[in-house]
C-alpha beads as a LAMMPS data file, in Angstrom:
LAMMPS data file: protein, C-alpha beads

129 atoms
128 bonds

1 atom types
1 bond types

-500.0 500.0 xlo xhi
-500.0 500.0 ylo yhi
-500.0 500.0 zlo zhi

Masses

1 110.0

Atoms # bond

1 1 1 -1.647 359.391 179.538
2 1 1 -2.608 360.012 175.908
3 1 1 -3.459 363.647 176.696
4 1 1 -0.060 364.097 178.296
5 1 1 1.634 362.710 175.137
6 1 1 -0.373 365.016 172.847
7 1 1 0.624 368.050 174.932
8 1 1 4.325 367.215 174.590
9 1 1 4.136 366.337 170.868
10 1 1 1.809 369.137 169.739
11 1 1 2.143 372.081 172.141
12 1 1 0.871 374.477 169.431
13 1 1 -2.566 372.839 169.640
14 1 1 -2.869 373.712 173.297
15 1 1 -1.715 377.299 172.625
16 1 1 -4.432 377.951 170.054
17 1 1 -7.157 376.240 172.017
18 1 1 -6.823 378.703 174.902
19 1 1 -9.856 381.022 175.216
20 1 1 -7.701 384.015 175.900
21 1 1 -5.727 383.490 172.680
22 1 1 -8.979 383.173 170.707
23 1 1 -10.180 386.409 172.254
24 1 1 -6.872 388.129 171.425
25 1 1 -7.131 386.915 167.802
26 1 1 -10.683 388.230 167.660
27 1 1 -9.524 391.653 168.913
28 1 1 -6.736 391.641 166.337
29 1 1 -9.224 390.905 163.573
30 1 1 -11.487 393.740 164.775
31 1 1 -8.502 396.111 164.964
32 1 1 -7.485 395.169 161.415
33 1 1 -11.035 395.755 160.168
34 1 1 -11.076 399.176 161.884
35 1 1 -7.649 400.009 160.387
36 1 1 -8.845 398.999 156.888
37 1 1 -11.956 401.239 157.342
38 1 1 -9.801 404.171 158.483
39 1 1 -7.373 403.628 155.590
40 1 1 -10.197 403.663 153.040
41 1 1 -11.598 406.837 154.553
42 1 1 -8.148 408.421 154.394
43 1 1 -7.800 407.458 150.712
44 1 1 -11.229 408.953 149.944
45 1 1 -10.370 412.216 151.746
46 1 1 -7.022 412.366 149.984
47 1 1 -8.635 411.910 146.565
48 1 1 -11.206 414.618 147.376
49 1 1 -8.471 417.022 148.569
50 1 1 -6.377 416.487 145.443
51 1 1 -9.405 416.860 143.206
52 1 1 -10.421 420.089 144.841
53 1 1 -6.890 421.457 144.585
54 1 1 -6.731 420.482 140.908
55 1 1 -10.119 421.998 140.083
56 1 1 -9.180 425.177 141.952
57 1 1 -6.003 425.527 139.896
58 1 1 -7.915 424.830 136.679
59 1 1 -10.571 427.388 137.524
60 1 1 -8.012 430.038 138.462
61 1 1 -6.042 429.352 135.295
62 1 1 -9.138 429.739 133.135
63 1 1 -10.177 433.007 134.829
64 1 1 -6.681 434.495 134.666
65 1 1 -6.315 433.360 131.030
66 1 1 -9.572 435.004 130.032
67 1 1 -8.561 438.257 131.717
68 1 1 -5.120 438.156 130.084
69 1 1 -6.745 437.518 126.682
70 1 1 -9.078 440.485 127.103
71 1 1 -6.149 442.659 128.198
72 1 1 -4.083 441.545 125.193
73 1 1 -6.941 442.331 122.791
74 1 1 -7.194 445.908 124.070
75 1 1 -3.405 446.327 124.152
76 1 1 -3.173 445.028 120.593
77 1 1 -5.753 447.518 119.349
78 1 1 -3.925 450.275 121.254
79 1 1 -0.546 449.263 119.758
80 1 1 -1.981 449.023 116.233
81 1 1 -3.668 452.479 116.652
82 1 1 -0.438 453.948 118.007
83 1 1 1.533 452.663 114.995
84 1 1 -1.148 453.863 112.507
85 1 1 0.118 457.482 112.175
86 1 1 3.632 456.325 111.188
87 1 1 2.959 453.239 109.028
88 1 1 -0.753 453.342 108.270
89 1 1 -3.642 451.599 109.948
90 1 1 -3.449 448.315 108.013
91 1 1 0.314 447.975 108.394
92 1 1 0.050 448.729 112.136
93 1 1 -2.357 445.831 112.558
94 1 1 -0.069 443.633 110.445
95 1 1 2.906 444.484 112.672
96 1 1 0.933 443.558 115.810
97 1 1 -0.252 440.306 114.119
98 1 1 3.334 439.539 113.098
99 1 1 4.490 439.999 116.729
100 1 1 1.792 437.481 117.823
101 1 1 2.888 435.094 115.074
102 1 1 6.512 435.267 116.293
103 1 1 5.264 434.620 119.844
104 1 1 3.350 431.619 118.562
105 1 1 6.459 430.248 116.834
106 1 1 8.445 430.683 120.056
107 1 1 5.799 428.788 122.054
108 1 1 5.742 425.978 119.468
109 1 1 9.552 425.771 119.442
110 1 1 9.985 425.816 123.252
111 1 1 6.701 424.089 124.247
112 1 1 8.456 421.257 126.103
113 1 1 10.598 423.615 128.182
114 1 1 7.963 426.302 128.758
115 1 1 4.729 424.269 128.955
116 1 1 5.081 420.480 129.203
117 1 1 7.847 420.122 131.809
118 1 1 6.452 422.784 134.212
119 1 1 2.966 421.327 133.811
120 1 1 4.130 417.788 134.551
121 1 1 6.068 418.995 137.622
122 1 1 3.080 420.960 138.862
123 1 1 0.591 418.144 138.400
124 1 1 3.004 415.675 140.006
125 1 1 3.393 417.992 142.994
126 1 1 -0.399 418.162 143.404
127 1 1 -1.217 414.516 142.727
128 1 1 1.757 412.836 144.406
129 1 1 1.958 414.905 147.553

Bonds

1 1 1 2
2 1 2 3
3 1 3 4
4 1 4 5
5 1 5 6
6 1 6 7
7 1 7 8
8 1 8 9
9 1 9 10
10 1 10 11
11 1 11 12
12 1 12 13
13 1 13 14
14 1 14 15
15 1 15 16
16 1 16 17
17 1 17 18
18 1 18 19
19 1 19 20
20 1 20 21
21 1 21 22
22 1 22 23
23 1 23 24
24 1 24 25
25 1 25 26
26 1 26 27
27 1 27 28
28 1 28 29
29 1 29 30
30 1 30 31
31 1 31 32
32 1 32 33
33 1 33 34
34 1 34 35
35 1 35 36
36 1 36 37
37 1 37 38
38 1 38 39
39 1 39 40
40 1 40 41
41 1 41 42
42 1 42 43
43 1 43 44
44 1 44 45
45 1 45 46
46 1 46 47
47 1 47 48
48 1 48 49
49 1 49 50
50 1 50 51
51 1 51 52
52 1 52 53
53 1 53 54
54 1 54 55
55 1 55 56
56 1 56 57
57 1 57 58
58 1 58 59
59 1 59 60
60 1 60 61
61 1 61 62
62 1 62 63
63 1 63 64
64 1 64 65
65 1 65 66
66 1 66 67
67 1 67 68
68 1 68 69
69 1 69 70
70 1 70 71
71 1 71 72
72 1 72 73
73 1 73 74
74 1 74 75
75 1 75 76
76 1 76 77
77 1 77 78
78 1 78 79
79 1 79 80
80 1 80 81
81 1 81 82
82 1 82 83
83 1 83 84
84 1 84 85
85 1 85 86
86 1 86 87
87 1 87 88
88 1 88 89
89 1 89 90
90 1 90 91
91 1 91 92
92 1 92 93
93 1 93 94
94 1 94 95
95 1 95 96
96 1 96 97
97 1 97 98
98 1 98 99
99 1 99 100
100 1 100 101
101 1 101 102
102 1 102 103
103 1 103 104
104 1 104 105
105 1 105 106
106 1 106 107
107 1 107 108
108 1 108 109
109 1 109 110
110 1 110 111
111 1 111 112
112 1 112 113
113 1 113 114
114 1 114 115
115 1 115 116
116 1 116 117
117 1 117 118
118 1 118 119
119 1 119 120
120 1 120 121
121 1 121 122
122 1 122 123
123 1 123 124
124 1 124 125
125 1 125 126
126 1 126 127
127 1 127 128
128 1 128 129
């Protein structure tokens, strides 16, 4: 009689005491553990992918920058040498240096528009994708 009263008053106790329910809960726990493991592996692979993409972009930027710098050095000497017959050698080099100085001032003035904003957008596209 007491068992019958407990079943009517506390039916939840009977539900959780069933072996099949305990087995189902155990399977659920195992599935959650497996999901957590897969999720951590996915995060690791995502971090590695983004790091490789970022390092590739940095490496390519450094290589291209070095090549552009070398090209600009030779072009600067060529431009100064081409100006030398008309204005003299020293003045030709001063004109080329003045052009680079004006370019520097432009980059300083428009650094947010030309450098910071595009760089932030690019990094955000790599890291947040």
